[in-house]
N, CA, C and O of each residue as an XYZ file, in Angstrom:
248
protein
N       0.819     -1.183      0.000
C       0.000      0.000      0.000
C       0.866      1.251      0.000
O       0.588      2.199     -0.734
N       1.908      1.259      0.813
C       2.779      2.441      0.859
C       3.441      2.705     -0.478
O       3.713      3.856     -0.820
N       3.707      1.646     -1.245
C       4.341      1.819     -2.550
C       3.468      2.601     -3.515
O       3.977      3.194     -4.467
N       2.166      2.612     -3.286
C       1.245      3.339     -4.157
C       1.205      4.826     -3.837
O       0.653      5.610     -4.610
N       1.784      5.223     -2.706
C       1.779      6.618     -2.296
C       2.991      7.344     -2.856
O       4.049      6.746     -3.054
N       2.830      8.634     -3.110
C       3.974      9.447     -3.508
C       4.907      9.600     -2.318
O       4.526      9.299     -1.186
N       6.108     10.057     -2.560
C       7.069     10.250     -1.469
C       6.510     11.215     -0.431
O       6.657     10.982      0.769
N       5.876     12.289     -0.872
C       5.282     13.251      0.056
C       4.193     12.631      0.907
O       4.085     12.917      2.100
N       3.379     11.773      0.289
C       2.318     11.096      1.030
C       2.903     10.095      2.022
O       2.371      9.923      3.118
N       3.995      9.434      1.639
C       4.651      8.502      2.552
C       5.208      9.231      3.771
O       5.094      8.741      4.894
N       5.807     10.393      3.556
C       6.341     11.193      4.663
C       5.199     11.615      5.580
O       5.325     11.550      6.803
N       4.086     12.048      4.995
C       2.917     12.455      5.781
C       2.407     11.283      6.620
O       2.073     11.456      7.792
N       2.346     10.086      6.019
C       1.914      8.879      6.720
C       2.823      8.604      7.912
O       2.338      8.322      9.008
N       4.141      8.682      7.705
C       5.082      8.403      8.789
C       4.986      9.439      9.907
O       5.140      9.099     11.080
N       4.733     10.693      9.554
C       4.561     11.734     10.582
C       3.310     11.457     11.411
O       3.314     11.622     12.630
N       2.247     11.035     10.741
C       1.011     10.692     11.464
C       1.263      9.494     12.368
O       0.795      9.466     13.506
N       1.999      8.505     11.870
C       2.321      7.327     12.674
C       3.084      7.724     13.937
O       2.774      7.239     15.026
N       4.079      8.602     13.798
C       4.863      9.034     14.959
C       4.007      9.844     15.935
O       4.139      9.699     17.150
N       3.130     10.694     15.399
C       2.248     11.483     16.264
C       1.280     10.577     17.016
O       0.994     10.811     18.191
N       0.775      9.543     16.345
C      -0.144      8.602     16.999
C       0.572      7.843     18.106
O       0.011      7.634     19.181
N       1.800      7.431     17.850
C       2.564      6.730     18.885
C       2.779      7.637     20.088
O       2.625      7.201     21.229
N       3.131      8.885     19.844
C       3.319      9.839     20.939
C       2.015     10.049     21.701
O       2.005     10.072     22.932
N       0.913     10.201     20.961
C      -0.392     10.374     21.608
C      -0.738      9.155     22.451
O      -1.280      9.291     23.548
N      -0.429      7.965     21.946
C      -0.718      6.734     22.687
C       0.092      6.609     23.962
O      -0.325      5.930     24.900
N       1.238      7.253     24.003
C       2.090      7.183     25.192
C       1.833      8.318     26.162
O       2.151      8.208     27.347
N       1.263      9.404     25.676
C       1.101     10.608     26.503
C      -0.327     11.130     26.438
O      -0.586     12.183     25.855
N      -1.238     10.395     27.030
C      -2.614     10.866     27.095
C      -3.163     10.572     28.487
O      -2.495      9.930     29.297
N      -4.353     11.031     28.758
C      -4.886     10.898     30.115
C      -5.025      9.446     30.543
O      -4.927      9.145     31.733
N      -5.253      8.535     29.593
C      -5.418      7.137     29.964
C      -4.101      6.505     30.394
O      -4.068      5.740     31.358
N      -3.018      6.814     29.693
C      -1.736      6.237     30.095
C      -1.189      6.931     31.331
O      -0.380      6.348     32.053
N      -1.608      8.153     31.587
C      -1.202      8.825     32.826
C      -1.885      8.159     34.022
O      -1.260      7.944     35.060
N      -3.174      7.834     33.867
C      -3.935      7.197     34.950
C      -3.616      5.708     35.072
O      -3.603      5.160     36.174
N      -3.361      5.059     33.938
C      -3.107      3.618     33.903
C      -1.818      3.367     33.118
O      -1.877      3.120     31.913
N      -0.666      3.424     33.768
C       0.611      3.328     33.058
C       0.775      2.082     32.195
O       1.521      2.120     31.216
N       0.113      0.994     32.518
C       0.238     -0.226     31.723
C      -0.789     -0.297     30.592
O      -0.916     -1.334     29.942
N      -1.520      0.788     30.350
C      -2.588      0.788     29.354
C      -2.098      1.066     27.943
O      -2.902      1.086     27.012
N      -0.799      1.280     27.760
C      -0.284      1.596     26.431
C      -0.443      0.411     25.471
O      -0.683      0.610     24.280
N      -0.314     -0.797     25.972
C      -0.465     -1.991     25.148
C      -1.795     -2.674     25.473
O      -2.014     -3.109     26.603
N      -2.655     -2.764     24.504
C      -3.943     -3.447     24.643
C      -4.796     -2.901     25.780
O      -5.470     -3.658     26.479
N      -4.765     -1.618     25.955
C      -5.583     -0.980     26.973
C      -6.193      0.298     26.420
O      -6.263      0.489     25.206
N      -6.629      1.162     27.311
C      -7.261      2.409     26.888
C      -6.290      3.320     26.144
O      -6.690      4.026     25.217
N      -5.026      3.311     26.539
C      -4.033      4.118     25.840
C      -3.844      3.642     24.414
O      -3.705      4.454     23.500
N      -3.837      2.327     24.216
C      -3.704      1.758     22.878
C      -4.934      2.094     22.045
O      -4.817      2.417     20.863
N      -6.096      2.020     22.648
C      -7.333      2.375     21.939
C      -7.313      3.851     21.540
O      -7.747      4.205     20.444
N      -6.813      4.706     22.422
C      -6.714      6.133     22.109
C      -5.760      6.355     20.944
O      -6.021      7.189     20.078
N      -4.653      5.612     20.918
C      -3.688      5.732     19.819
C      -4.337      5.342     18.494
O      -4.185      6.044     17.493
N      -5.056      4.230     18.489
C      -5.724      3.792     17.267
C      -6.783      4.796     16.818
O      -6.913      5.068     15.624
N      -7.529      5.339     17.752
C      -8.548      6.334     17.424
C      -7.904      7.555     16.782
O      -8.380      8.054     15.762
N      -6.821      8.033     17.384
C      -6.123      9.208     16.856
C      -5.590      8.918     15.456
O      -5.781      9.720     14.542
N      -4.918      7.770     15.283
C      -4.325      7.422     13.996
C      -5.397      7.319     12.911
O      -5.229      7.858     11.817
N      -6.498      6.628     13.213
C      -7.569      6.482     12.225
C      -8.180      7.825     11.846
O      -8.467      8.070     10.674
N      -8.377      8.685     12.819
C      -8.946     10.004     12.525
C      -8.010     10.808     11.630
O      -8.455     11.426     10.663
N      -6.722     10.803     11.946
C      -5.744     11.554     11.147
C      -5.606     10.980      9.737
O      -5.495     11.735      8.771
N      -5.612      9.670      9.614
C      -5.499      9.060      8.295
C      -6.730      9.379      7.444
O      -6.616      9.573      6.234
N      -7.888      9.431      8.069
C      -9.106      9.776      7.354
C      -9.038     11.216      6.863
O      -9.463     11.518      5.748
N      -8.508     12.098      7.691
C      -8.374     13.503      7.297
C      -7.391     13.674      6.152
O      -7.564     14.568      5.324
N      -6.380     12.850      6.088
C      -5.303     13.024      5.119
C      -5.354     12.041      3.958
O      -4.343     11.835      3.287
N      -6.488     11.439      3.708
C      -6.587     10.480      2.605
C      -6.147     11.124      1.306
O      -6.615     12.207      0.954
N      -5.236     10.452      0.582
C      -4.852     11.004     -0.727
C      -6.012     10.883     -1.690
O      -6.776      9.919     -1.639
N      -6.140     11.856     -2.563
C      -7.208     11.791     -3.539
C      -6.773     10.871     -4.669
O      -5.669     10.993     -5.199
N      -7.633      9.975     -5.018
C      -7.373      9.020     -6.100
C      -8.433      9.196     -7.178
O      -9.596      9.468     -6.879
N      -8.027      9.042     -8.428
C      -9.001      9.205     -9.533
C     -10.041      8.112     -9.547
O     -10.921      8.108    -10.407
């Protein structure tokens, strides 16, 4: 899938991935539940953030 993206789109994808990882490690759920980063509320928050950002940045395809 990444091979179908332009270099600029790939860079954007990787930036979103890094931001999602940071969000998953530094949010209210991981602050309250330090072990929640993996398969917990922190992980769910990371997935929610990543999916929302990817939806916002979908490349336009013909």
